[in-house]
N, C-alpha and C positions, 0 to 999 in steps of 0.2 A: 762339781767334775761334769754333770747334767750340762750347764749353761755352757761349759767352756765347750763340750762337745758339739752341741749345737751351733755353735758360733763357728767352730771349724768347720760344720758340714755346710752351712751356708755360704762361707767365704770359699769352700770346694766348689759348690755348685756355680758360684757366680765367676770365677775363674773358668771352669770348663766353657760357660756359655761364652766368656769374653772371648774366649781362645776360639771358638766354631765362629763367632763374628767378625774378630781379626783374619781369619783366612777368608771367610765370604766375602769382606771387605778389600781384600788386596793388599792388606798390610794396613788397614785402616779401620778402628774399632768404630768410630763415628759413621764411616759409609756404610760397613756392614749393619750397624744397628738401622739406619733407615732404609736399606736395601729389603732386609730380611725381616724387618720386625715392625718399622714405624716409618712407614714411605712420607706420611703426612709431616712429619718432623715435630710432634707435638710431646716429644719425648716420655709417653707415656702408651700403656697399652691394657686391655682388659686380661683379667686370669682367662678366661675360657679362648681368647685370641693368642694368648702367648703359649697355651695348652697345643693349640693346633700347628703354631708354628715349631715349638719343640718337636712333635712327632713327624715334623716335616723335615726338619735339620737333624733329625736320628739322635736326639739327645734324650733320650729316655733314662739318662742315668740323673737328670737334673730334676731335682723338686721345685715345682712352681712356687710353692710355699714360701722355701725359702729367697725368693726373690721379690715377696710382696712387700710393699711397706705400710707407714701408716693410714695412707690414703685407701687401702686397699686394692692398688694397682700395681703392675710391675712398672719402674721408673728406669731410665738410663742413669741414675743415681745410683739406685740400687743394685745395678750391673758394674757400672765403673763410675766411681765418686768424682775422679779427676777429671773426665770427659764431661759430664756434667756440670762441672762448675766452668769450665773454658767455654761450654756453649752459653751457660746465663750470664758470662762475663760479656760475650760479644752481644748477646741481645740486649744488655743494659745499654752497651757503649752507640749500637744505634738507635735506642729510644733517646738517649741525653742528646746526642749529636747530632740526628736528622729527625727523628720523630717516627718515623717508619722506614721500613726496607726499600720500599719505592722511591723515597727520596733520595736515600743512600745511593741508590745505583745511578741517578742521575748524576751524582757528585762524583762517584768514581769512573763511570763511562762517559768522561768528559769527551771525547771524539766522537761520542753517536756511533760509536761500529755495532752496538747492539750485543756483543760479547765480551768478555775478559780472561785472558789466559791466567795461568798461575803466577807469573812475575809480575804480570800487569795487577792482578788482584793483589799480591803482597806488597806492593811498591805505594798501591791508592790507599790502602786501608792505614799502612805506616803514613803517610801524609795527612792522612784526617785524623790521628791523634789515637790509634788503636797501639794500646802496648802489650804486645805478645812476644814470643821468640819465634825463631824460623820454624822450630819443628811445631808449633801451635798455629802457626799461620799455614802450614803443611797441614795440620790436621782439619782447620777449618774450611780450607778450600775442598779438602775431601769429602768433608761433610755436606757440602753443596754440591761436588760434583759426584752426584750419584753413578752417573752411567759409565763413567773415566772417560770423559771424551776428550779433556784437555782444556777446556774453557768452559764458562757459565755464563747464564743469560739472564734478563732479571725476572723470569718467571722461577727460576731454580733458587731466588733469595728470598719468596715472599714468606717461607716457612720461619723466617727467623725473626717474624714479628712475637713481642712478648705478651701482647693482650692476646688470648685464645680466641675471642668473640671476632676481634678484627683479623687475625691470621684467617679464619675460617673465611669471612668474608673474603678478603683479598685472593685467597687459593678458588673462592668459588667463581669469582669473577673472572680471572685469568680462565680457568678451565671453559668458562663460557665465551671467553672471546677467542680461545681455541678453537672450540667448537664451530662457533661461526665463520672462521677463516676456511675449515674445510667444508661448511655447507656452501659459501660461494665458490671455494675452487670444484665442487660438485654441479653446483647450479653452471657454472660457466662450461664445464664441459659437457654437461646434459644439453645446455643451449645450442652450443656449436654443431653438435651431433644431431640434435632434431632441426637444426635449420640447414644440413647439408642434404644433400640430393644423394642420399644412401638408399640403394633398394632394398627392400623388406628382407630379402634373403641375406644381404652382408651382414657380416659381422660386426660392422661400425653402427647398424640401423640401432634406434631405441628400440629396447624391447617393450611390449603392451604392459605385462606385468609388475614393470618397475617404473611405468612411466609415473603412477599416482604417487609413489614416494617422493620421486623427485618434484613433481609440479607442487609439492607442498613445502618445499625449500623456501625459505624466506626471502630469497634475494629472487627469486622466480616471482613469488607473490606480488613484490614490488614493480615488477616490470610489468605483469599483468594489470596492477591497477594503474600504471602510467599508459598502458593499451585504453586502458576503460575509459580513462580521462580524455583521451584523443579521441575515441569513439564518440562519447558524449559530444564533444565540441563539434564534430562532424556531422553529427545528428542535428544539433541546435543549427548549424548553417544552412544544413539541407530542408529544414523545416522553415525558416526564414525566407529562405530562397523561393519555397514554392508558395508559402502564405505572399509575398510579395509579388509573385508572378500572377498569382491569380487575381490580389487587386487591379492589377495592371490590365488585365485582360478583362476583368468584370467591369470597371469603370474608367478605364483609359488615364488615368493619372492617380496617384498617390492622395493628394489633397482633396478631390472628388471621390474618392473611396474612405477618408476621415470623414466627411460630412454626410454623404449619402448610407453608409455601411458600420460604420465602427461609431461614429457620433453622432446619430441624429438628431439628437436632443439638444446640441450645440453646447456640452458642460466643457469641453475640450479638455477632457481628462476620462480615461476608462479604467478601469481594473482587470482583473483576470476573469473574474466570471464575465463581463463582456464578451471578451476576447475567446471564451470557451463557446457561449452561447452563438457568438458568429460562426464559428468553424462549425457548430453543428448545425445550424441555418444552412451554410453554403455547402455542406456535406463534403469538407475538406478531409482528405485522409493524412493528418496531423495530429500528432500528440500537443492537445493545448499546453500542457506542463512544460513541454520540452520548449515550447514555441514562445511561453511567457519569458522563460529564461533567457532565450535570446534575444528577446525585444527588452526587456526590464533590466537593462545593462548595470543601472544605478541601483537596484533593487530597493526603490522607494515604495513599490506596490501599484504604483499608477503608470501609465502610458500618456503621452502627449504627443500633439502632431510632430515633434520635432524628432519624436522615436522611430515613426515610421516614415518620415523623409524629412531629412536635417535640411538638404537646398530647398523643398519646398517651402517647410517653415521660415527661413532667412528670408527668401523673396517676399513672402506673404507680411511678416512684421516688418520689414522694411519700407511696404509698400503703404503700413497701415502708420507706421511713427512718420512717414512724407505727408500725408492725407491730415494724420492730427497735427501735425507742427504748420501745415500751412493753410488749412480750411477747419480745424476745429474738431472733427471726426470724419470718418467714411462715409456715413451717410449724408453731411454735408457736401460730399463731393457731387452727389446728385444733381443738387440746386444751382450747381455753378453754371454761368450761363454757357459756356461750352456745351455742357451738356442737355442744358434745354434747348439749345437751336438743333441738336441731333435730334431729338425726341419731337421736335415740332414738323420736322421736314420727314419725307417718306425715305425708307431705309432699305436698301439692297437693288438688285440688279432691275429697272421695267422691265425685260424679258421674261426674268424668271419670274418676277414676281415680288412685292414690295412688303413692306411691314411698315403699317400706319399705327403706331401706336404711342403714348405719352408716360407709358410705365414700363416699357421694354427697350433697351437697346441692344444692337447686333453687337456682337464681339468686336468685329474689324473697327467699327464706329468709335466703340468705347474706347479701344485702345489707342485711336488717332486722337481721341479728344485727351486722354491721358497725357500723351506726349505732347500736344499743344498748351497741357496746363502747366508743365515742365515736370514731369514724371520720367525719370532716367533710372533704368534697371541697373544694379551693380554686378547682376548676374549673367550667367550665359543663356544661349536660346532656350536649354533645358527647363532653366529654373523658372525665367518668366512664361514658360510653358504650364509648370504647378501653379502659377500665380492665375492667368486667366481660368485654366482649368477649373481653379480652386470656386471662383465666383461662378462659372458656368454649372449650375448646379444639376440641370437635367441632361448637360452635353447637348443640348440644343444651338449653342451657338448665341444664346442670350443672356443678358445682364439685367438684373433688376435692382431696386432700392434694397430690397430684403437681402440681398447678397452682401451688400455692403453693409447693413447693419450686423449681419455674421459676423463681420470682420471685426467691427467695435466692440462686440460682447468677450473677445478673445484677450486674455492677459498672458503675453508671451514672457519666455524667462528672460532675465536681464540681459543674457548674453546674445541672444537673437537680434536685438537692437542696438549693442553695442558697437564702436568703430576698432577696430584693430589696432593696438598701441605697442609698437616694438619698447618702449621706455616703460609702460607698465608693467610688462613681462618681466625686464631686466632686474626692476626693482622687485616684485615679489618672488623672483628666484634669487636674487641678493638677500633676500629676507629669511628663504627658506635655507639657505647655506649658511648663514649665520647662526641660524636658532639650531640645525642639525651636524653641519660641519661637512659631510661628505654628500655628493648628489646621491647616491644609492641611498642613504640614510631616508635623505630630505624624499626621495620618491615613495619609499615605503612606508611612510607617516602618511602620505598621501593616498597611496593604492593598499587600502586597507583589507580587501578583500585579498589579495597577493593573486590578482589575474593579470597583470600589467594592463590593466587599462583603469584609466581615472575619469570619472563622468565629472558634469558639470558641479552637481550635489557634491561630492567628495572634494573637489578643489574648493570650491566655496568653504565646506565645512575646514579642511587646510588652511586659508587663508585666516579664518576666523582664530585656529588653534594658535596661532603666531602673532594674532592682534594684527595683522596688517590691514591699513584703512584706505588701501589705495583702489582705482577703478577693477575689479576683478574682472567683470565684463569685457574691459579692454583687453586686459594682459590673457583673457580666455581664446578669444575669437583670434588674437595673433599667433598662438601656439597652435592653437587648431585650425589651420587655415584651410582645411577641407571642409569645415563644420559637419564633421562627424557626430558630433554630442560626446567625444572623449577623447582623450590623448592617452599614449604609450610612452614607452622610456625612450623610444627610439625618437621622438619628439621633444623628450625632456632633455637627455644626454645623448644624443648619437652615437658619441665614440664608449660611453660606459656601455651602452646597450650592445654594441657590435662586442665589446670584450669578452661580455657576460654569457652572450648568445654562443660566441666561439667555445668556451668552455663547457656551457651546456650540452651541446652537440657532441663535443667530444667525449664527455663524461655518460651521456646516454650511450652511446655508441660502445665504449668500452665496459660500462658497468651495469648498464640499464638505466640507471638513475642518478641524479647528482647526491641523491642520500643514501644509496649505494655506495658510490664511488669514495663518499666520506668515510665509511666505516671501513673500506678496503686501506684508505690511505692512514687513517687513525690507528697504527700499529700498537702504541703502547694504552688504548682503550682510557685516554684521559678526556675526551670527548671535545677536544680541540686539535689545530693544527698550526704548527708553529711553518716560519716563512720557511725553512729548512726542509721540513716535511712536504709541505705543500710543492715546493720546487723540485723534491727529489722524486715525489708521485706524477708531476706532471714531464718530468724527462724521461722516466722509465716508458709513459706512456705515449711519447713522442707529441705532446701536444705543442704546437707552434706558436701559444700566444704570450705574453708577457707576463710574466709570473707576479713579477713586483708589483707591476701595474693594478694585476686583479686581487693581489694581498692588500694592496691598500685603496681597491674600489670597496672591497668587501667591509671595509674598515675592522679594527681590531682592538683587542681587549689586554690588559695587563695583568697576567697572574705570576707571582714571582718574579717578576722584573722583566718577563720575556712577553713580547707581543704574540698573539694567536688570534685563529678564527675558528668560532664555537661552529656546531652544525646548523644551528638556525639560521646562522648568515650564508649558509649555501643551501640548505633545501629548500628554500622558498623557490628556488629556479624550477624545481618540479613543477610549480603551477602555471608557470608561463607557458604561453604558447609557442610551437613550433615557426618555425619562417615560413614552413609550407603553409602554415594556419593564417598567418597573416597576409600571405600571398592570395590565398583563397577569398580572404575576406574583400581586400581591394577587387578582385574579381566579380565580389557580388556588389559592391560599390558602384560597379561600373555598368552591372546589370539594371541596378536601380536608375543611373543616370541615363538610362538608353533615350535617344532622341524620341521626341514626341510623335512625329509622322510616321515613324515605323512600328509605333505601338500595333497590338493587335485588337480588331475591333472582335467585341464580344457581342451576343445575343442582346444585353438589353441596352447597347448603343450603337446597334445596328441602323443603318442607312435606309430609310423609308423612301420606297419608292414611289408611292401613290401622292401626287401633287396635292395640295392643300391651298385653298383660299388665302390670298394675304390679309385678307381683312378680318380674319377670325383673332381673337383675342387670346388664344391660348400660345403656351409657350413654345409650341412646336408647330407652329403657323406653316412654318416655311418646309418645303422639302429636303431632302438628305443632300440635293445635288446643291441647292443654295446655301448650306449652311457654312460660315466662315471658318477658318481653321482656328483651332486652339492657341499653334501657337502663333508669335508673335509674325507681323507680315513684314515685307521685306522694308529696310529702311527706305527704298528709294520709290516706295508706291506712295502715288498722292493721297493726301489726306482726305480727299472727296469720296466716301463710299459710293455713290452714286454713278462716278465715273470711272470707277476701277473696270479693269479689264475681264473679261469672262474667266481668264485663268488664274484672278485672285481671289473669285469667289468659289473656291474648291470645297468639297466637304470637309466635315470636319477632320476625319481621318479617313485616308485611303483604304478603298477595300482590300484586303487582304488577297494575295495570290492563291489560287486552289491548291498549287504544290505545297504552299506553305502551312495552310491551315483545311486538310483535307476534311471532307464533308462527315457527318458521323454514321457511323455503319449502322443503318434504317433498319434492316434484317435482323441484325443482333440485339438492337434495341426493342424492336416489336418482341423479339422472344425472349426478352427479359421481361417485358413487361407482361407478356401472356403468361408466363410462368410465375411471376408475382403474384399475379390475381387469379390466377387458374382458369383461362377463358380460352385456352387454346382449342382446336378441335379435336386432338388425340385426347384430352383431358374431358370434355364433355363426350366423345364417343366412348370411353371407359365409363363413366359415371353413368351414362345412360344405358350401358349393358349391365352395370351392377344392378341399377333399378329393377331391370327387367327380370334378371335372375333373382332377384329376392321377392318380388311380385308372384313370381312362379312358385317358389315356395311357401309363401305366408297364404297365397290365394286372397288376399284384402282388396278391395275395388279402387278403394281413396290412392292406394299404392301404385296401381296400373296408371291411372289419370296423372299422376305425377311422374312418370316413367315415359308418358307421351308427350310431355313438353319439350318445346325445341329449342335450340341455340340461339340467341341473339342475331340478329340480320346479317351483322356486317361480317360472319363467318359462313357466309355461303349457305343460310337456311332461310327459305321463303318465307316472305313477311304475310300477314294478314291482308288478303285481299280487298280492295278498296270499292268502293260503288262505282258505278259509268258516269254517273254526273258528277261526283267529285273530281275524276278524271278530265271528263270535258270542261269543267271549269277551268281546272288549273292550263289546260292546253291554251284556253282562250285568253287568259290572263298573259301567259308569256307571248304570245302572238301579238297582243295590243302594247306591250312594251318593247318589241322590235320594231312597229310599224311607228311609235311615237317619235318625234324628231329630237 
């Protein structure tokens, strides 16, 4: 009897709880169970949690002990066995038919609407083999539709996973995805308000006490990271431009700057420490690390002449190849009859002064002799100017055999001496496409660092990777037609570059970065985008590009029979420079190719006004007015330098106008010097007064003598008097010097 009484009591308590859940669930016990007791759908709850829920539901008459099963928890099976069996049967069907609820949803939602109503859900389940009555179908739908919205989504059915660990992981990921969407929405609103022109007192302005929380949102962190990348690139361009401008002002040309300043030991390769030492000695206000990053584009740890001046390196390498192919070496050019004849005769203008030397040749005579020997420069006037200035070591308008030997000691890269070949380029491009299939994939295998710049070293490594045995130098010279030392996707495949840059600019404007845009597009959190998802996202954002062309350009993977694009196939666009960055690089190259005669003369290469004798054997034997131009003479000029008109013997570079290069502020420089070395009158006066005061306090005689020491004579203090005889002898010496013829 006691057993029967306890059994009837447990049944009564279970029925009471079932009636409460049925009323709370709007006529559905399963909905009431999830809504009031088990929101995660695990079908069991702890004893303490159940006690709290019973008190909240005013079910004090229900004994929790009567609801506990053998596991020690309150389960749905203990409350209503038929409902628990229905749920377990549906979970088994999902496991056997689809594997997990996410795959089931993709099968049920064939139209990709994102939601399913009651009738659509019932029909889709029956079509996929679920054996259940109409009433059971209604109970299952109510079990999923907790909020009684009339429709369900993918997130609401994840709790039907049978494995508890997998169910918890799926629910956690879905919650995190929802949190990410909320964060992106908050970041978008904050970004819009922060960049709007609202007054501080406006209700729409950003509140300072809330700014910290918004600034730490992941989408805004991504945007700031992109801004830091752009600022770093801008700093690199500025540092490189400042460095090149200093080389031009100091040495007149990049080739001479390489010989005299950067590589005086003629190793034709410098490292980061050499660049740091040069900047420190030149007192340049440049971060050496930033400058090195801008110069070392191929990241090989070494800089060559081609990294400083690509056009000058091409011209020097071409001249070196011509000399070696025709005469054996550059130094052998010195002993050719044309140059021997030039050195045997006086060089220069008889009126201004002539150079008589068998070891030196004036630059105009050297240029004319090279043309007579068959030298024809393939470069323009600026490239030729780099060649002649590279041979003119001291900027004196003179060339000697040591300059040619310097050129012989250089081993230029292969591409500098190669002739451009379109056939070679088409051959290597065809080999790359055969290997990787798509132009973008082929490019990304060449561009290992993802900066949209492929150097000669990276290009050569890519050719070796595909085992291409053609002329890599000729192919490189054809595609790198401006001899910049690197190529971009714009040169490799212009149509794909324009398409990708258009998408990158749109995604950055709408979402802050391409990576952030991908997360917004990936609504299901699968980590990939199908063509339909990408097309809908681009249509919502009003992108005017060809989505199909973009999808095929990015390449696609096949998962589950569907083609998709992963996040890594899109996020690399964030590392590409913007279009304005490329335009600024072109402006920087234009500055590097500035005409030679417009370059600023520095103090090291300034014109000397004092004439010198032509018979001296020094390099600077001619005056500044008699120096020939570093750039090549006019083609119509005669080859005889002695008969050259006076206008042809112009200075090496014209003196800059006063308004373009104003003189330094001597007063400010003098103040800085005096402040640095503490020799100004005010400082000495204060120091002298301090010594007198200290001497008066201490009464030391040696301190009084020190306080009477005067300042240097150039600050207005009288010098020690000389004897009358010394002054008389100096005056007589000056008079004799004036009377002498």
